[in-house]
ZAMARGU-4260 file (C-alpha; in steps of 0.2 Angstrom, whole numbers, plus 5000, padded with zeros to 4 digits):
<rodrens>
0) 5058/4808/5868 | 5076/4811/5865 | 5083/4829/5863 | 5100/4834/5858 | 5107/4851/5863
5) 5123/4857/5854 | 5135/4866/5866 | 5149/4871/5854 | 5148/4890/5859 | 5156/4899/5873
10) 5170/4888/5880 | 5185/4895/5890 | 5201/4888/5883 | 5217/4888/5893 | 5233/4881/5885
15) 5244/4870/5895 | 5232/4868/5910 | 5235/4851/5917 | 5223/4851/5932 | 5205/4852/5931
20) 5199/4869/5939 | 5185/4870/5952 | 5177/4885/5943 | 5179/4893/5926 | 5196/4899/5924
25) 5198/4918/5923 | 5213/4918/5912 | 5206/4909/5897 | 5202/4913/5879 | 5184/4912/5874
30) 5182/4900/5859 | 5169/4890/5850 | 5170/4872/5845 | 5177/4864/5834 | 5194/4870/5840
35) 5212/4864/5839 | 5227/4873/5847 | 5239/4867/5833 | 5230/4875/5818 | 5246/4886/5815
40) 5261/4878/5824 | 5255/4861/5817 | 5259/4866/5799 | 5274/4878/5800 | 5288/4865/5801
45) 5301/4862/5814 | 5291/4847/5822 | 5289/4858/5837 | 5270/4860/5838 | 5263/4860/5855
50) 5259/4843/5862 | 5252/4843/5880 | 5237/4845/5890 | 5224/4860/5888 | 5208/4864/5897
55) 5191/4867/5890 | 5178/4874/5902 | 5160/4879/5901 | 5146/4884/5912 | 5130/4874/5910
60) 5113/4879/5918 | 5102/4865/5922 | 5086/4874/5917 | 5094/4878/5899 | 5095/4859/5896
65) 5080/4850/5887 | 5068/4840/5898 | 5074/4822/5901 | 5077/4808/5914 | 5095/4805/5910
70) 5108/4816/5902 | 5124/4811/5892 | 5138/4821/5886 | 5143/4817/5868 | 5161/4821/5862
75) 5164/4818/5844 | 5182/4821/5843 | 5195/4825/5857 | 5213/4822/5851 | 5220/4811/5858
80) 5216/4808/5876 | 5203/4817/5887 | 5196/4817/5904 | 5179/4824/5909 | 5175/4833/5925
85) 5158/4840/5931 | 5158/4851/5946 | 5175/4845/5951 | 5171/4826/5949 | 5181/4816/5937
90) 5168/4806/5927 | 5177/4798/5912 | 5194/4795/5903 | 5195/4791/5884 | 5210/4786/5874
95) 5209/4789/5855 | 5206/4805/5846 | 5195/4801/5831 | 5179/4793/5838 | 5163/4798/5847
100) 5162/4794/5865 | 5148/4798/5878 | 5148/4801/5897 | 5133/4801/5908 | 5132/4817/5918
105) 5114/4814/5926 | 5120/4812/5944 | 5132/4826/5945 | 5120/4840/5938 | 5116/4855/5949
110) 5107/4871/5945 | 5124/4878/5939 | 5137/4867/5933 | 5156/4868/5928 | 5160/4856/5914
115) 5179/4854/5911 | 5187/4843/5898 | 5206/4841/5899 | 5212/4836/5882 | 5230/4829/5880
120) 5240/4826/5863 | 5256/4823/5871 | 5267/4808/5867 | 5260/4792/5875 | 5266/4774/5871
125) 5249/4767/5874 | 5238/4777/5862 | 5239/4777/5843 | 5245/4786/5833 | 5263/4792/5839
130) 5274/4790/5824 | 5267/4796/5807 | 5269/4808/5793 | 5255/4820/5798 | 5252/4832/5813
135) 5242/4825/5828 | 5232/4841/5831 | 5226/4843/5849 | 5209/4849/5854 | 5190/4847/5855
140) 5191/4848/5836 | 5173/4841/5833 | 5157/4846/5841 | 5150/4842/5859 | 5132/4839/5863
145) 5121/4835/5878 | 5108/4822/5875 | 5093/4821/5885 | 5083/4804/5886 | 5070/4795/5896
150) 5075/4782/5908 | 5071/4769/5895 | 5081/4773/5879 | 5091/4766/5866 | 5109/4762/5871
155) 5121/4777/5871 | 5136/4773/5881 | 5143/4757/5873 | 5157/4762/5861 | 5148/4778/5855
160) 5135/4767/5847 | 5121/4773/5836 | 5108/4762/5845 | 5102/4754/5829 | 5111/4742/5817
165) 5105/4738/5799 | 5111/4723/5790 | 5105/4721/5772 | 5107/4706/5761 | 5104/4707/5743
170) 5095/4692/5735 | 5090/4692/5717 | 5078/4707/5715 | 5075/4709/5733 | 5084/4711/5750
175) 5083/4705/5767 | 5085/4718/5780 | 5089/4714/5798 | 5087/4728/5811 | 5094/4726/5828
180) 5092/4738/5842 | 5098/4739/5861 | 5087/4746/5874 | 5092/4752/5891 | 5080/4749/5906
185) 5066/4742/5896 | 5050/4738/5906 | 5038/4723/5904 | 5025/4727/5891 | 5036/4740/5881
190) 5035/4737/5863 | 5047/4742/5848 | 5040/4749/5832 | 5051/4747/5817 | 5049/4757/5800
195) 5058/4757/5784 | 5056/4772/5773 | 5062/4776/5755 | 5072/4790/5749 | 5057/4802/5749
200) 5052/4797/5767 | 5037/4786/5762 | 5035/4770/5772 | 5040/4754/5763 | 5037/4742/5777
205) 5034/4742/5796 | 5030/4732/5811 | 5028/4733/5830 | 5034/4719/5841 | 5041/4714/5858
210) 5058/4710/5851 | 5072/4722/5850 | 5075/4716/5832 | 5066/4714/5816 | 5068/4707/5799
215) 5061/4713/5783 | 5060/4708/5765 | 5061/4722/5752 | 5054/4717/5735 | 5061/4725/5720
220) 5074/4733/5730 | 5082/4749/5724 | 5100/4746/5726 | 5114/4758/5732 | 5124/4758/5716
225) 5140/4768/5719 | 5141/4785/5710 | 5129/4779/5697 | 5114/4779/5709 | 5118/4780/5728
230) 5100/4776/5734 | 5097/4777/5753 | 5083/4770/5763 | 5080/4775/5781 | 5077/4763/5796
235) 5068/4769/5811 | 5065/4761/5828 | 5054/4768/5842 | 5052/4761/5860 | 5034/4763/5866
240) 5025/4761/5882 | 5006/4762/5882 | 5007/4770/5865 | 5019/4784/5870 | 5035/4785/5861
245) 5049/4785/5874 | 5064/4786/5862 | 5067/4785/5844 | 5083/4782/5833 | 5085/4781/5815
250) 5099/4778/5802 | 5101/4778/5783 | 5107/4762/5775 | 5109/4756/5757 | 5106/4739/5749
255) 5121/4733/5739 | 5131/4717/5736 | 5150/4718/5733 | 5165/4706/5730 | 5183/4709/5729
260) 5189/4697/5716 | 5208/4693/5714 | 5206/4693/5695 | 5191/4704/5691 | 5194/4717/5704
265) 5180/4726/5713 | 5162/4719/5709 | 5147/4730/5714 | 5130/4723/5712 | 5136/4709/5701
270) 5146/4719/5689 | 5164/4724/5688 | 5166/4741/5695 | 5184/4747/5695 | 5189/4757/5710
275) 5199/4773/5705 | 5200/4786/5718 | 5210/4796/5731 | 5215/4796/5750 | 5210/4810/5761
280) 5217/4818/5777 | 5204/4829/5786 | 5215/4845/5789 | 5216/4862/5781 | 5227/4877/5780
285) 5226/4888/5797 | 5211/4877/5802 | 5220/4861/5806 | 5207/4847/5809 | 5193/4858/5817
290) 5182/4857/5801 | 5165/4864/5799 | 5151/4855/5788 | 5155/4867/5773 | 5173/4861/5773
295) 5168/4843/5772 | 5156/4847/5758 | 5169/4856/5748 | 5181/4842/5750 | 5167/4830/5743
300) 5163/4841/5729 | 5181/4842/5724 | 5183/4823/5725 | 5167/4821/5714 | 5174/4834/5702
305) 5190/4824/5699 | 5179/4809/5695 | 5184/4797/5710 | 5172/4783/5715 | 5182/4778/5730
310) 5190/4786/5745 | 5203/4779/5757 | 5199/4789/5773 | 5217/4789/5781 | 5223/4786/5794
315) 5209/4786/5807 | 5191/4787/5809 | 5184/4802/5801 | 5169/4813/5805 | 5152/4805/5804
320) 5146/4819/5793 | 5159/4815/5780 | 5154/4796/5780 | 5136/4802/5777 | 5142/4812/5762
325) 5151/4797/5756 | 5134/4787/5757 | 5125/4801/5748 | 5138/4803/5734 | 5141/4784/5731
330) 5159/4783/5736 | 5166/4766/5741 | 5176/4769/5757 | 5191/4761/5765 | 5189/4765/5784
335) 5204/4762/5795 | 5211/4765/5813 | 5227/4774/5816 | 5238/4759/5819 | 5252/4766/5809
340) 5271/4766/5806 | 5278/4759/5823 | 5271/4744/5833 | 5269/4749/5851 | 5266/4733/5862
345) 5259/4744/5876 | 5245/4750/5864 | 5238/4734/5858 | 5223/4736/5868 | 5221/4753/5861
350) 5221/4746/5843 | 5207/4734/5848 | 5196/4748/5856 | 5198/4760/5842 | 5193/4746/5830
355) 5178/4742/5840 | 5173/4760/5840 | 5176/4762/5821 | 5165/4747/5817 | 5152/4750/5830
360) 5150/4769/5825 | 5151/4766/5806 | 5143/4749/5803 | 5127/4756/5795 | 5136/4766/5781
365) 5134/4757/5764 | 5149/4767/5757 | 5161/4757/5769 | 5167/4741/5761 | 5183/4737/5770
370) 5190/4739/5787 | 5208/4744/5788 | 5219/4735/5801 | 5235/4745/5799 | 5246/4757/5788
375) 5265/4754/5785 | 5266/4746/5803 | 5282/4737/5797 | 5292/4753/5795 | 5305/4745/5807
380) 5303/4727/5801 | 5290/4714/5798 | 5296/4700/5809 | 5290/4706/5826 | 5280/4692/5834
385) 5269/4703/5845 | 5265/4714/5829 | 5260/4699/5819 | 5250/4692/5834 | 5241/4708/5836
390) 5236/4708/5818 | 5228/4691/5819 | 5218/4697/5834 | 5212/4713/5825 | 5208/4703/5810
395) 5197/4691/5820 | 5189/4705/5830 | 5184/4714/5814 | 5176/4698/5807 | 5167/4694/5823
400) 5160/4711/5824 | 5156/4712/5805 | 5156/4697/5795 | 5149/4706/5780 | 5165/4716/5776
405) 5183/4711/5772 | 5198/4717/5781 | 5213/4725/5773 | 5231/4732/5777 | 5241/4745/5768
410) 5259/4738/5767 | 5275/4749/5766 | 5284/4747/5749 | 5299/4739/5757 | 5289/4725/5765
415) 5292/4709/5756 | 5277/4700/5748 | 5281/4684/5757 | 5280/4691/5774 | 5267/4682/5785
420) 5259/4699/5790 | 5255/4703/5772 | 5243/4688/5771 | 5233/4690/5787 | 5219/4701/5780
425) 5207/4696/5767 | 5214/4709/5754 | 5230/4719/5753 | 5236/4735/5746 | 5253/4742/5745
430) 5260/4760/5747 | 5272/4762/5733 | 5282/4778/5728 | 5293/4771/5714 | 5300/4786/5705
435) 5299/4797/5720 | 5307/4787/5735 | 5319/4778/5724 | 5318/4767/5709 | 5308/4773/5693
440) 5290/4776/5690 | 5290/4762/5677 | 5292/4749/5691 | 5274/4749/5696 | 5266/4738/5683
445) 5280/4725/5684 | 5279/4724/5703 | 5260/4721/5703 | 5262/4708/5690 | 5275/4699/5700
450) 5264/4699/5716 | 5248/4694/5706 | 5258/4680/5697 | 5265/4673/5714 | 5248/4675/5724
455) 5234/4674/5711 | 5221/4671/5724 | 5225/4687/5734 | 5217/4703/5729 | 5230/4716/5727
460) 5228/4735/5726 | 5237/4752/5728 | 5234/4761/5744 | 5246/4775/5741 | 5256/4782/5726
465) 5261/4799/5722 | 5274/4813/5722 | 5276/4830/5729 | 5273/4846/5719 | 5274/4864/5723
470) 5275/4880/5713 | 5292/4875/5705 | 5293/4872/5686 | 5304/4863/5674 | 5303/4859/5656
475) 5314/4843/5659 | 5306/4838/5676 | 5315/4824/5686 | 5312/4816/5702 | 5316/4826/5717
480) 5313/4843/5709 | 5296/4845/5717 | 5289/4853/5701 | 5271/4853/5695 | 5277/4846/5679
485) 5286/4830/5687 | 5270/4827/5697 | 5259/4828/5681 | 5272/4816/5671 | 5272/4804/5686
490) 5253/4802/5687 | 5251/4801/5668 | 5263/4786/5669 | 5254/4778/5684 | 5237/4781/5676
495) 5242/4771/5661 | 5250/4757/5671 | 5237/4755/5685 | 5221/4758/5676 | 5225/4745/5663
500) 5227/4731/5675 | 5210/4724/5679 | 5215/4713/5694 | 5220/4728/5704 | 5205/4730/5716
505) 5207/4748/5720 | 5219/4763/5717 | 5220/4777/5729 | 5231/4792/5725 | 5241/4799/5739
510) 5234/4812/5742 | 5218/4822/5737 | 5224/4837/5746 | 5241/4843/5753 | 5241/4841/5772
515) 5250/4846/5788 | 5265/4836/5793 | 5275/4848/5805 | 5290/4836/5804 | 5293/4838/5786
520) 5306/4850/5779 | 5307/4848/5761 | 5300/4855/5744 | 5303/4873/5750 | 5288/4874/5761
525) 5290/4866/5778 | 5277/4858/5788 | 5267/4850/5774 | 5266/4835/5764 | 5263/4841/5746
530) 5258/4825/5737 | 5240/4832/5735 | 5232/4835/5719 | 5225/4851/5727 | 5234/4863/5739
535) 5230/4862/5758 | 5219/4878/5756 | 5209/4870/5742 | 5212/4885/5731 | 5223/4878/5718
540) 5221/4862/5708 | 5238/4855/5701 | 5239/4849/5684 | 5239/4831/5690 | 5221/4834/5696
545) 5216/4837/5678 | 5225/4821/5672 | 5213/4811/5683 | 5198/4822/5679 | 5201/4818/5660
550) 5200/4799/5664 | 5187/4798/5677 | 5174/4812/5675 | 5163/4809/5660 | 5158/4827/5659
555) 5167/4836/5645 | 5183/4844/5650 | 5198/4853/5643 | 5214/4860/5653 | 5230/4867/5647
560) 5244/4862/5659 | 5258/4874/5665 | 5248/4889/5668 | 5260/4894/5682 | 5275/4891/5671
565) 5275/4907/5661 | 5294/4911/5658 | 5302/4898/5647 | 5320/4897/5640 | 5318/4885/5626
570) 5315/4890/5608 | 5302/4877/5606 | 5292/4872/5621 | 5281/4857/5625 | 5263/4861/5630
575) 5252/4848/5637 | 5233/4848/5636 | 5222/4836/5646 | 5205/4832/5639 | 5192/4818/5637
580) 5188/4825/5620 | 5193/4814/5605 | 5202/4828/5597 | 5210/4845/5603 | 5217/4859/5593
585) 5230/4871/5600 | 5232/4889/5594 | 5247/4901/5597 | 5242/4919/5595 | 5228/4914/5585
590) 5238/4903/5573 | 5234/4884/5574 | 5248/4873/5580 | 5238/4858/5574 | 5225/4845/5579
595) 5230/4830/5590 | 5221/4814/5595 | 5226/4805/5611 | 5219/4789/5617 | 5226/4792/5634
600) 5218/4809/5635 | 5235/4818/5636 | 5238/4829/5621 | 5256/4836/5618 | 5260/4850/5606
605) 5277/4858/5602 | 5275/4877/5602 | 5288/4890/5595 | 5293/4900/5610 | 5295/4918/5604
610) 5291/4934/5613 | 5274/4932/5622 | 5262/4919/5616 | 5244/4917/5620 | 5238/4899/5620
615) 5221/4893/5617 | 5215/4875/5617 | 5199/4870/5608 | 5189/4854/5608 | 5171/4857/5601
620) 5163/4870/5612 | 5177/4868/5625 | 5190/4882/5627 | 5204/4885/5639 | 5218/4898/5638
625) 5236/4900/5644 | 5251/4911/5642 | 5270/4909/5640 | 5284/4921/5638 | 5302/4918/5630
630) 5316/4922/5642 | 5335/4920/5641 | 5338/4913/5658 | 5328/4902/5669 | 5317/4912/5681
635) 5324/4909/5698 | 5307/4909/5706 | 5304/4892/5697 | 5319/4883/5705 | 5317/4874/5721
640) 5325/4883/5736 | 5322/4875/5753 | 5315/4887/5766 | 5324/4887/5783 | 5336/4873/5777
645) 5352/4871/5785 | 5360/4869/5768 | 5354/4871/5750 | 5361/4861/5736 | 5369/4876/5728
650) 5378/4880/5745 | 5388/4863/5744 | 5406/4862/5739 | 5409/4850/5725 | 5425/4843/5719
655) 5427/4837/5701 | 5427/4818/5700 | 5422/4816/5718 | 5405/4814/5727 | 5396/4827/5737
660) 5380/4828/5747 | 5371/4832/5730 | 5375/4814/5724 | 5363/4800/5725 | 5366/4787/5739
665) 5364/4773/5726 | 5379/4780/5716 | 5389/4783/5732 | 5387/4765/5738 | 5393/4758/5721
670) 5410/4761/5727 | 5419/4752/5741 | 5423/4768/5750 | 5406/4774/5748 | 5399/4758/5756
675) 5410/4760/5771 | 5405/4779/5772 | 5386/4774/5771 | 5388/4761/5784 | 5396/4774/5796
680) 5381/4786/5792 | 5369/4772/5796 | 5377/4769/5813 | 5375/4788/5816 | 5357/4787/5812
685) 5354/4773/5824 | 5362/4783/5838 | 5352/4799/5834 | 5336/4789/5834 | 5339/4785/5852
690) 5345/4802/5858 | 5335/4818/5859 | 5325/4826/5872 | 5307/4820/5875 | 5293/4831/5867
695) 5283/4843/5877 | 5271/4835/5888 | 5278/4817/5885 | 5271/4806/5898 | 5286/4794/5900
700) 5300/4801/5910 | 5312/4790/5901 | 5313/4791/5882 | 5308/4774/5874 | 5322/4766/5864
705) 5317/4766/5846 | 5320/4749/5837 | 5333/4752/5823 | 5325/4750/5806 | 5330/4735/5795
710) 5342/4740/5781 | 5336/4727/5769 | 5336/4727/5750 | 5319/4735/5749 | 5325/4750/5760
715) 5341/4752/5750 | 5332/4752/5734 | 5320/4766/5740 | 5334/4777/5747 | 5346/4774/5734
720) 5337/4786/5722 | 5339/4801/5735 | 5353/4813/5735 | 5362/4812/5752 | 5356/4830/5756
725) 5338/4825/5752 | 5339/4809/5762 | 5346/4819/5778 | 5332/4832/5776 | 5318/4819/5775
730) 5325/4811/5791 | 5316/4825/5801 | 5301/4815/5799 | 5309/4802/5811 | 5315/4816/5823
735) 5333/4815/5816 | 5341/4831/5812 | 5359/4836/5807 | 5367/4853/5810 | 5376/4863/5797
740) 5393/4858/5804 | 5388/4839/5803 | 5382/4841/5785 | 5398/4850/5780 | 5409/4836/5788
745) 5399/4823/5778 | 5402/4833/5762 | 5420/4834/5766 | 5421/4815/5768 | 5412/4813/5752
750) 5423/4825/5743 | 5437/4812/5746 | 5428/4798/5738 | 5431/4797/5719 | 5417/4793/5707
755) 5420/4778/5696 | 5428/4783/5679 | 5413/4776/5669
</rodrens>
């Protein structure tokens, strides 16, 4: 029988060791898995986190292993490439940091064994991801097991497979369930026993045969019905010889039907089931991506609290434990590979292998309904023939491996809707940030209406939308101030626009949680993307979180916004309350300000701001309190100040009637001289993109020349809403930085360009 031994404890870690040692290193740090070496430097900004090769070593005693004929090492996450050595012999290499892979170690085992795993997250043009807005944490950041099996066993090595695959097909009140297994070294006369059990473990049906597959019919099937009723069956298979069980595997599965309709949206089990949810990155504050089960559970609890029924698991394969939680909680999941931002021709094979691993390892999860081919891969343009060809190949591969699920891509906002690449998958979604990265938030509805009108037979969704918010505050919030108030206002608008359009098959907020992006230098806290509804440490739910909770979670709720915004200068201040109650009453120091009704769940009250005011919102039995205080001048702690910035907006010289770094690019380029100046800036950017030293541990001795991005109307529309200073700061995400002297020179040039009189 199969036995699994977890070996997470007692590893020796040596940072920067590039060669496998013959024995356990004496200069290492004792650690337990999961582990990443970028838990701190991958979240502090500067885009300087360590990327290179590190060594994990562990002694394994043969007599401490469970009994078996064959032994396999199961590595559940080594980012991003790794080599396994046993007693000095190199056994395997793997590229791809987010999937499970296994290595047979039977023939190299001795009484005492030195196991070494070299893990490498350095730059490598043949492995995805390499360019993206998140930190590529290095390490053995998920668990490692030793699996002992008999000579005859269910397949283990092929793409990290589970050894058993279940394909349910719902038909009227019943379901056909096909169960397929793959057995290694099966002998004549061996039989296979199949069993299906209900959620309580009671056998529903079973059979024993000589085939490695079986088909069952479940009468009056209990459907997996999303968050309403995520019912799970269990399929089990055993291989037997003379009545003795040699190996056994099992998996949970759900019976459901679904359709993505271009007009009616997502349809689950025959009824319209609008998908409204979030995207999730897996990392945490000072932990990186080395998560424990309780971290995954807390994330799922929070996602359920906000009321989501769908999750886009970006931008890579997540832990099987989290997919299990999605099955259990009824989440509809978008699963994808990290084919992102920049097409790398040398990595086409890697995209195919990562797709094979994703589908092979995740096939049985009823929560997964779409396979994601890529994300924002046209950042440098949508015309690359090799990129288009690779998408056709990936699309065909996904359909061949799994005909039951459609494919999808997440398109960058600037990608035109007529591009060939957009129409390769079965369904499509767009990453839009109107009102944050250029344009206005009111553009969402009209944009999607335009797409839907031109391509009425193509299901269209929203794969990313959002804006950043930190502990900055403003009674008159505007794009770029990073205030909690602007984020709340933004999502109020997006909820109204997106949730009212039935044809939008799914909406995924970017993001559920703030996450590590070491290249970022904006918002006053470098090293993170702050678009989350909750902070990276999971300690604070921003006001926008409660906007969604009021819409999506049916449990009665009431929340006064702006609890961190205490000091206010205005004589009458606007106070917002989010609730799913029909009516809310607000009290100020015990006196009623009035009762309000709001069909959109967003209640607004104008409150006299005098001295200190205790606020209390009341809706039936629900109560929530807050506090405000009248001040004469704006509290400087509420105003954005960039940390470690080369220049802040208040340090910039401004000349009356002329431009400066504090002006928006769209305004600058309305003038002829401004257009010429920006053209010069763009040439400078192109040069900077192809300069700079290779990152630590970069495999290629020569730095690859980066393709210059297209400066089309979509790009200009996006960046036109940025101030020049904000734009130059955000370029750090593309490894482009400016010195203080360069910025001052830019500002001096802009100070000589006069603004239009009108």
